[in-house]
C-alpha positions as CSV (number, residue, x, y, z in Angstrom):
1,M,-57.0,41.0,-67.2
2,K,-54.4,42.0,-64.8
3,N,-56.9,41.6,-61.9
4,K,-57.8,38.1,-63.2
5,I,-54.2,37.0,-63.2
6,L,-53.7,38.3,-59.7
7,A,-56.9,36.6,-58.6
8,F,-55.7,33.2,-60.0
9,A,-52.3,33.7,-58.4
10,A,-54.0,34.4,-55.0
11,V,-56.2,31.3,-55.4
12,G,-53.2,29.2,-56.4
13,T,-51.2,30.4,-53.5
14,A,-54.0,29.6,-51.1
15,V,-54.5,26.1,-52.6
16,V,-50.8,25.3,-52.4
17,G,-50.4,26.8,-49.0
18,G,-53.4,24.9,-47.7
19,S,-52.0,21.7,-49.1
20,L,-48.7,22.2,-47.3
21,F,-50.2,22.9,-43.9
22,S,-52.9,20.4,-44.0
23,A,-50.9,17.3,-45.1
24,P,-50.7,14.5,-42.4
25,A,-47.4,14.3,-40.4
26,Q,-45.0,11.3,-41.1
27,A,-44.8,8.6,-38.4
28,Q,-41.4,8.5,-36.4
29,L,-39.7,5.1,-36.9
30,S,-37.4,3.4,-34.4
31,T,-35.6,0.0,-34.2
32,S,-33.0,-1.6,-32.0
33,Q,-31.0,-4.9,-31.7
34,P,-28.5,-6.4,-29.3
35,V,-24.7,-6.2,-30.0
36,T,-22.4,-8.6,-28.2
37,V,-19.3,-7.0,-26.6
38,N,-16.4,-9.4,-25.8
39,V,-13.5,-8.3,-23.5
40,S,-10.7,-10.6,-22.6
41,V,-8.9,-10.0,-19.3
42,P,-5.6,-11.9,-18.9
43,E,-4.9,-13.9,-15.8
44,I,-2.2,-12.3,-13.5
45,L,-0.1,-13.8,-10.7
46,Y,2.5,-11.4,-9.4
47,L,4.8,-12.2,-6.4
48,R,6.9,-9.7,-4.4
49,T,9.3,-10.7,-1.5
50,F,12.1,-9.2,0.3
51,N,15.6,-9.9,-1.0
52,N,17.1,-10.5,2.4
53,V,15.7,-11.3,5.9
54,N,18.1,-10.2,8.6
55,L,17.3,-11.5,12.0
56,A,19.2,-11.3,15.3
57,V,18.9,-13.7,18.2
58,T,19.0,-11.5,21.4
59,E,20.7,-12.3,24.7
60,A,17.3,-12.2,26.3
61,E,16.0,-14.8,23.9
62,L,19.0,-17.1,24.7
63,A,18.2,-16.7,28.4
64,G,14.5,-17.6,27.8
65,G,13.1,-14.2,28.7
66,T,15.2,-11.8,30.8
67,A,18.8,-11.3,29.7
68,V,21.5,-12.5,32.1
69,T,24.3,-11.1,29.9
70,A,25.0,-7.7,28.3
71,S,27.5,-7.4,25.5
72,G,28.2,-11.1,26.0
73,V,29.2,-11.1,29.7
74,N,27.4,-11.5,33.0
75,I,25.1,-8.6,34.0
76,A,25.6,-9.5,37.7
77,P,27.8,-12.0,39.6
78,D,26.3,-15.5,39.6
79,Y,27.1,-17.7,42.5
80,S,26.3,-21.4,42.8
81,T,23.4,-22.2,45.2
82,T,24.9,-25.5,46.2
83,G,27.0,-26.1,49.3
84,T,26.6,-25.4,53.0
85,P,26.0,-22.7,53.4
86,A,24.7,-22.0,49.9
87,G,27.4,-20.7,47.6
88,T,30.2,-22.4,49.6
89,T,32.4,-25.3,48.7
90,D,34.7,-27.4,50.9
91,G,36.5,-28.5,47.8
92,T,34.1,-31.4,47.2
93,T,30.8,-29.6,46.6
94,T,29.3,-29.9,43.1
95,I,28.7,-26.6,41.5
96,D,25.2,-25.8,40.2
97,Q,25.2,-26.7,36.5
98,I,21.7,-25.6,35.5
99,S,22.1,-23.4,32.5
100,P,20.8,-19.8,32.6
101,F,20.3,-20.1,28.8
102,T,17.0,-22.0,28.8
103,G,15.9,-20.2,25.6
104,A,18.8,-21.6,23.6
105,T,17.9,-25.1,24.7
106,A,14.1,-24.8,24.3
107,G,14.4,-23.2,20.9
108,I,13.8,-19.7,19.6
109,T,11.1,-18.6,17.1
110,K,11.8,-15.5,15.0
111,T,8.7,-14.0,13.2
112,V,8.8,-12.3,9.9
113,N,5.5,-10.5,9.9
114,E,5.4,-9.8,6.2
115,L,7.6,-11.9,3.8
116,F,5.6,-11.8,0.6
117,A,2.8,-9.9,-1.2
118,I,0.8,-11.4,-4.1
119,W,-1.5,-9.8,-6.6
120,S,-3.8,-12.1,-8.6
121,N,-7.1,-12.0,-10.4
122,N,-7.6,-15.7,-10.5
123,P,-11.2,-16.4,-9.3
124,N,-10.1,-19.3,-7.1
125,G,-7.4,-17.5,-5.1
126,V,-3.7,-18.4,-4.7
127,N,-1.6,-21.0,-2.9
128,V,1.7,-20.1,-1.4
129,N,4.3,-22.7,-0.5
130,L,7.4,-22.1,1.6
131,S,10.3,-24.3,2.2
132,T,9.4,-26.3,5.3
133,T,13.0,-26.1,6.5
134,V,16.1,-24.1,5.8
135,T,19.7,-25.0,6.5
136,L,21.6,-22.0,7.8
137,T,25.4,-22.4,7.5
138,G,27.9,-20.4,9.5
139,V,29.8,-17.8,7.6
140,N,33.0,-18.2,9.6
141,N,32.6,-21.8,10.7
142,S,31.2,-25.1,9.5
143,D,28.3,-25.2,12.0
144,T,24.7,-25.4,10.6
145,I,21.3,-24.7,12.0
146,T,18.2,-26.4,10.6
147,A,15.3,-24.0,11.0
148,N,11.7,-25.0,10.7
149,L,9.4,-22.7,8.7
150,T,5.7,-22.1,9.3
151,K,3.5,-19.8,7.1
152,T,1.6,-17.4,9.4
153,S,-1.4,-16.7,7.1
154,A,-4.2,-18.7,5.4
155,D,-4.2,-18.6,1.6
156,P,-7.3,-16.9,0.0
157,T,-9.7,-19.0,-2.0
158,S,-11.2,-16.2,-4.0
159,T,-9.9,-13.4,-6.1
160,V,-7.2,-11.4,-4.4
161,G,-7.3,-8.6,-6.9
162,L,-4.7,-6.3,-8.5
163,S,-5.1,-3.4,-6.1
164,T,-4.6,-4.7,-2.5
165,P,-2.3,-7.8,-2.3
166,Y,-2.5,-10.9,-0.2
167,V,0.3,-10.5,2.4
168,G,1.8,-13.3,4.5
169,G,4.6,-13.9,6.9
170,V,6.6,-16.8,8.3
171,D,7.7,-18.1,11.7
172,I,11.3,-19.3,11.7
173,D,11.9,-21.8,14.5
174,L,15.5,-22.3,15.6
175,P,15.4,-25.5,17.6
176,D,18.0,-26.2,20.3
177,I,21.0,-23.9,19.5
178,S,22.7,-24.3,22.8
179,N,25.7,-25.9,21.2
180,T,25.8,-23.7,18.1
181,S,28.8,-21.5,17.7
182,A,28.5,-17.7,17.7
183,D,28.5,-16.6,14.1
184,D,26.4,-15.2,11.3
185,Y,24.4,-17.9,9.6
186,T,22.9,-17.8,6.1
187,G,20.5,-19.9,4.0
188,T,17.8,-19.6,1.4
189,I,14.0,-19.8,1.7
190,T,12.0,-20.5,-1.5
191,V,8.6,-18.9,-1.8
192,T,6.4,-20.4,-4.5
193,A,3.0,-18.9,-5.5
194,S,0.5,-20.7,-7.7
195,T,-3.1,-20.2,-8.7
196,L,-5.8,-22.7,-7.7
């Protein structure tokens, strides 16, 4: 009897074991679908300028190239070329009145290579407007100089970016200052940046 039970147990194990190993494998299932991701990046317009622009007109600039003065006085004697012989007067000869300061009469341009830096992520670029003129008033006198301003760079028409800025400068043209008193002059330039 004991052998019959063992025989049935062996047959049962074989049947169950055979069923486990011979059953078909389950199919692997997969599915997917799109998911929309929305990210909003804010528009940025950031302007940086210098607080002060300190420029000095040189004696060479007043002379139109080569300085004829040093520390405000003649570098060398200057004699009139009029008279006979040249440089001689008999008391009636007119002295040469041609100014050695041709730069002061013709006008002097001072360049500020970099006046502003702008960061912007606007896709159409930026526009920079400067005052077209600036009135410079003497600190110690009532003289004024009206300087003309010209931007030295072309504004970008595409995204500048937030890493490397758009940098620009200005030419400050001092027209005829031949009758302007020696002094320090001051005025204000307005720099306005806008997106397009």
